[in-house]
C-alpha positions in Angstrom: 104.3 71.4 117.7 104.2 73.0 121.2 106.6 75.7 122.1 108.1 76.0 125.5 107.3 79.1 127.5 110.8 80.5 126.7 110.3 79.9 123.0 106.9 81.5 123.1 108.4 84.6 124.8 111.1 84.7 122.1 108.6 84.5 119.3 106.5 87.2 120.9 109.5 89.5 121.3 110.5 88.9 117.7 107.0 89.8 116.5 107.1 93.0 118.6 110.5 94.0 117.2 109.4 93.3 113.6 106.2 95.3 114.0 108.1 98.2 115.7 110.6 98.2 112.8 107.8 98.2 110.3 106.1 101.1 112.1 109.4 103.0 112.2 110.0 102.4 108.5 106.5 103.7 107.6 106.5 106.8 109.9 110.0 108.2 109.7 110.1 109.1 106.0 106.9 111.2 106.5 108.4 113.0 109.5 111.8 113.5 107.9 110.4 115.3 104.9 108.2 118.1 106.3 107.4 119.5 102.8 106.1 116.1 101.6 102.4 116.1 102.5 100.1 113.2 102.0 97.3 114.0 99.5 93.9 113.2 101.0 91.8 110.8 99.0 88.7 112.6 97.7 85.5 110.9 98.8 82.5 111.6 96.5 79.4 112.9 98.2 76.1 111.2 97.6 74.9 114.2 95.6 77.9 114.2 93.3 77.1 113.4 89.8 78.5 110.3 88.1 80.6 111.1 85.1 79.5 109.6 81.8 81.7 107.0 80.1 82.3 109.5 77.2 84.5 111.8 79.4 87.1 113.5 77.4 90.6 113.2 78.9 93.2 115.5 77.6 96.8 114.9 78.6 98.5 117.7 80.4 101.4 119.2 78.4 104.0 121.0 80.4 106.3 122.0 77.5 105.5 123.6 74.3 105.9 121.6 71.1 108.6 123.9 69.9 110.6 123.3 73.1 110.4 119.5 72.6 111.1 119.5 68.9 107.4 118.7 68.0 107.6 115.1 69.1 104.4 113.1 68.6 104.5 110.8 71.6 101.4 108.9 70.3 103.6 107.5 67.5 105.7 105.8 70.1 102.7 104.2 71.9 101.0 100.9 70.8 97.6 102.7 70.7 96.1 105.9 69.4 95.2 109.0 71.3 91.5 108.1 71.0 92.2 104.6 72.4 94.0 106.2 75.3 91.1 108.5 76.0 88.6 105.6 75.8 90.8 103.6 78.3 90.9 106.5 80.6 87.1 106.9 80.5 86.6 103.2 81.2 89.1 103.4 84.1 87.3 106.5 85.6 84.0 104.7 85.3 85.4 101.6 87.0 86.7 103.7 89.9 83.4 105.4 90.3 81.6 102.1 90.3 84.2 100.5 92.6 83.8 103.3 95.1 80.1 102.5 95.5 80.8 98.8 96.1 80.5 97.7 99.7 
């Protein structure tokens, strides 16, 4: 299907408008919130050591157990705390391995 020169110009203009709108949508939220800073992605150096799969991951607790009524969140999850730590270790090892893939 061949487009006439007028149709080609219309399609080109539509693509330009869509790309401009997408760029505006991506850039304006970052400019309108000056306190929101993008966090740089850490890049491991070649001399950085690779963590072992047995990395212990401890969840960060922001409230004391007395303030939350001593709720055991692990009783609400379908896995144990040890299972969560093992999954976190596997995920970290995958990310390390994935970062070395080219």
